[in-house]
N, C-alpha and C positions, 0 to 999 in steps of 0.2 A: 553319360551326357556328352554330346558332341560340342564342337566349337561354337556353333550358333546358340545352343542352349546356354553356354557360359556367357556369351555376349548379352543375352536377355537377362540372365541372372545378375550380372554386373550392372547393367542398366537399371534394373529394378532396385538394387541396393543403393545406387547413386541417387535415384529419385527419392527413395525412402529417407536416405540420409539428409538430403536437401529439405524434404518436408519436415522432418523432425527438428532440424536446425532452425527452420523458420518458425515452427511452433514454440521452440525454446526461447527464441529472441522475443517473440510477441508476448509470451508469458512473463519474461523478465521485465519487459516494459510495463506491463500491467501491475506487476508487483511493485515496481519503483513508483508508479503513479499512486497506488493505494497507500504505500508507505509514506509518501510525501503528504497525502491527504490526511492520514492518521496523525502525523506530526503536527500539521496545522490545526486539526481539531483538538489535539491534546493541549496545544498552546492556548487555544481559545478557552478550554475548560479551566486551565490554570488561571488565566486572566479573570474569568468570571468568578472563580472561587475566591480570588483576592478581593474582588469587588464585593462579594457577599460578606466576606470577613470584615471588610472596611465598613460596610453599611451596618453590619451587626454591632460593631463597636460604637458607631454613631448613635444607633437606636438605644443601646444600653446606657450610654452617657446621657442622652436626652431624657430617658426614662428616670435615671437616678437623680438628675437635676430637678425634675418635676416633683419628686417625692419629698 
């Protein structure tokens, strides 16, 4: 390889490094977004489960009172 070949090789490595870093950053942003979304949905599930439990107790109490 001559000097010109090495210049092209280095240029290609630099471009590929930049491309891979950009992909990594974009992927990390997507992971963060999806993690936040998952946390929000898990909180909603817990709140809904608490409401189900509360309503189940109310229904049982009302049912027992009617008997």
